[in-house]
Steps between C-alpha positions, in 0.01 A plus 500: 500500500730446801850401386824395659738682263816309594556139587710209381469130407781254461596137491803513727843366404828629658653563161218704367443713818845553628387841653308298763778476753548311820302752701200444273433130571130566506506579129688188402187319359244533231255788517219445251148633436338254738705651778403854427126466418386441862688817606337705225155363594544583872606850408206550255736548207384393153830482312877547501797598285768229481844653486821333390752396765788378280657621175369230272272474201403160627353649815316764293350228298423302825304793639315554176402134493367523852292804414353334196310253717413730793309827423580648832871520406395821323846602366858388478816714532761292341870527404670536165851610421444854377871532430505218248523576126189280443292675773234614247443147376475361855242768591291416195490136606409572864247766424292245311387390852216726617596491868856646456467856626850603571870417565744524782875461547656437841702826479566500868753221447683676220850601607476820288267751669452659162393179316171659413685761290688257283438565135408139423258485787330822395459374145299221650294732716419705185326185360252466791252760388465333161391178678284671760716377788560666837832487694556413867803659658665286764777715651667609822500865615865544374368427146228768509709769325526268199127430514436877485704522182328202343145615554587850374631341182175308439209723605241294316601163657301385802737411788426373852740501789493172689519496884537876524859442375574300817562776750724432807220427744724285717740788554224766511677696229274725295731722310610522222226249411219745573642766282550267205153358539344848491695582196398176323134565579512821304500284189136418418602177323631350824291303757607326821417179676429487877672159517809328635541711810473219751827344389677843514428516874630277779347165413223403744599786732365802330232738623238659275639843599841401343341550156325833565755737337524288190125458453443875566754594235351262245152627555607864493707450181282270291156576629180288449542424131851361481533266793421125505495225761729198449561230758841376371376152595666261575805717579297686762474187700864546611387789719125475543172367357296570202261699723791704635580614141138596451496692825797712400329595175185581703712731713593681172136507388398653832715803403293545191135617460264223631343471160824422319618176674358295206758663275799381707354148541419434135386777272844653449655164434228410247552822308876487510527135382194513263295240695138505385227538750286192555 
C-alpha cells in the first residue's frame, strides 16, 4: 500500500486558522478530499494520513468524520489536550473511532522550548500506550533537546518526527540539527517523516541540491525501516507542487537499497499507524 503519511484538510476561516498569515494567501480557502484525491491518483498513491492543523477537538472530529466515508483516508492524527485533567476520558471517547491512529500538538508554537517535559503533558503522553495511539512531534531544531528527554522517558511509546524537525534549509544550516537528529535516531521507538521540507527552503526558488545534507542525514540516521513520505499538502503548495514533494522523498529513497523504496512510500507508515493492508 502506497501512502502519503502527512497531509491536511480544512474548511478555512480566519479565526480558526490564524497561523495562515498574509504570506500564505494560497492556503486561505477550503482544502478537502476532493482536492487531494486527484493528486493521490496521479502519484499512484492508495491512501493518506490526515493530520491536525489546529488545536481543536472539533477539527479532530471533522477529520474522523471525513475518514468514515472515505476508505482512502487510512488514518487520522488528531489533537486532544493531553495536559487536561480529563484527558483520559477524552481519549476514551476519541478512540472509539477506528481511524484515530495518533495525536499531535503544535509544539513548535509553544513559547516554552521545554513544553514537552511539563509534568501535566507527560501524564497525558503516559496514557497513549493504553489506547494504542502514536504521537507526532512537530518541533523546531531548538526544541530537539527536549524531544530527546521525552522519548527517553517513554521508550515503549511510538513517536514520529514531522518534517525532519524543520531544519534551516533556507539558511543552509546543518548543525546542531544534525547532531540532535542522529542522537534521536538512536531510540528505536522514534521514526521520521520526509515531509515539509519545501516550505523550509526559499519558496519557489529552491534547488533539489539544497535538501541534500538533510536527506542524507535522515537516511543515515533512521535507515530504511523508520522513514516515511509525507507531502504536507496543501502547505507544500506555498513553495512547490505535490509532485515536488514526492520527488524529494524519491531523492531520499535513492539513497536506500533499491528494494526498499516501498517502505518509505507506504509500508513504514502502515506499520507505524496500524493501517491494515488491503
